[in-house]
Structure formats: structure tokens, C-alpha cells
C-alpha positions, 0 to 999 in steps of 0.5 A: 376269743374275738379277733382284733379289729384291724385298722388302717390310718390315712393321714398326711400329718405324722403327729396325727398318725402317731396319736392314733397309733398310740390310741389304737395300741391302748385298746385290746380289741384293736390293732393298727395294720398299716398307715399312709401319708397320701391317697395313692399310698393308701389305696395300694396298701389297703388293697393288699392289707384289707383292713376291717376299718379305715380312718381317712383324712380328707386333705392329703397330697397327691390324692385327696381323701374323697377321691381315695374313698371313691376308689376304695369303694369301687374296688372293695365295696365292703370297705368300712371307712370313717372320715377323720378330718378338721373340715365340717363344710357341707359339701365335704360331708355330703360328698364323703357320705355319698361316696360311701363313708360310714362315719364322719368325725372331726378331729376334736372328737374325744379318744373314747368317741373315736374308739366307739365309732370304730366299734360301731362302723366295724359292726356296719353301723354309722357314726357321725360327729354331732356337728355333722349329724346336725348338718345332715338333719338340716339337709333332710329338711330341704326339698327332696331331689331323689329320683324315684326308683324304677324297681319299687321296694317290697313291703318287707323291704320297706319294713326293714328300711324303717328299722334301719332308719331307727338305727337298729342293727341287723340282729335287732331288725331280725328279732323285730321282723321274726326273720334271720339275720341273713335274710335281713342282710339280703333285704338291705342289699336289695334296698341299697341296690334298688335305690342306688345307695352306698350304705345304711347311712344313705338308706336311713337318710332316704327313709327320713326324706321320704317320710318312712321314718322320723328323727324321733323314731316314731 
């Protein structure tokens, strides 16, 4: 039997936490392991609980969500964070993804979409609200300001990066390139390190910006 996905919720509104608690309790493959009403409390609890997926509001007292994401990712690089907020402003979206959030959902997201996002992010995949995805696409069409990497990617890493940009999982990339999942993981880790990126979402955006992949996957 598969273990339940252990989820932590950081949101300063008690009614939101209660709604998420009820939703998560209704899903057999998930369990809520902790809650916090501000960023400082969230970091302290997440440090000890080590949840699988973190649902993070951006506007909270004492320490906001963005600062909290940065702190969590510095201490726990493997942390998988979904921003769940009412705010869709570009600067918040790009800052959160740059800080390392794998998902960015708005609070008008349906319960079914949120549950699916938790499953996706738990697998290491990104999950973006349609409005947020459109903002990222518009950002991609702006002139690139990405600095060149001093350590160029190998041909194999470029192949893996193209497949990441198409939304493939590690297993699917492994099957496509006839290599092991572990090797795929090593390639992606090397790509992120060389390009100074935080996660697969940023890697996909880099590939799109550099013309290594297109939005239609061709």
C-alpha cells in the first residue's frame, strides 16, 4: 500500500485552513500533518515535520510567503511547495517560482484541481493555474536576460532538458532516452546546477526561452 502524501498548510485565515483540512481528509491518499498561520511558525514546524508537499499563502503576518519559501528552500532544497493565493500579479508569480515553488494556484482553483496539483507536485512536476501559465508564456516572449552558463550542457543534458520542457516525467524521459531514471535524475540535477535554476519549472522556461523547445512540444 502506498504511503499517504504528508501535507502542510501555511495560511493566516482559519477558514481557509479549515477548508483545506476538510478537503485533504476526504482524499484517501493524503494526510494533513501540520498548519501554521504565519511564515515564522511555518518554517519552525516544517523543519521538524518534513512534509511531502507544502501549501503556502503569500500574504501572512510576521513573515510573508515569499520570504518563507526562500528560507525553506535554503534549509530543505528538496521541499515541494505549492503557492495557494489570491494574488496573480506578475512580480509575485515570478518571484515565487524563482524562489523555488513548483506550483502556483489561485484560490478560485477547484478542489479537484488542487488535489491533482498536490499529486503532480509530489511527483516533482509543476502545476500552474491557467492564468499564471499565460503570464509565464507572455514573460517568455520578452527578450531574454538570462546570463550564459560558464559550464555548457552536454548533448545528453540538452536532450533531457528538451523533454523536461515538454512536461515529461523522469520515467518517461528515461524510456525516451533509453537510460535509467537515476541517470535522468543526475542529468536534471546537473542541468539545474549549471544553469543556477531552482526546479524543473525554471528549467522548462529556460529551454523555451533558448528555443530548445516550443510551447506545442514540437
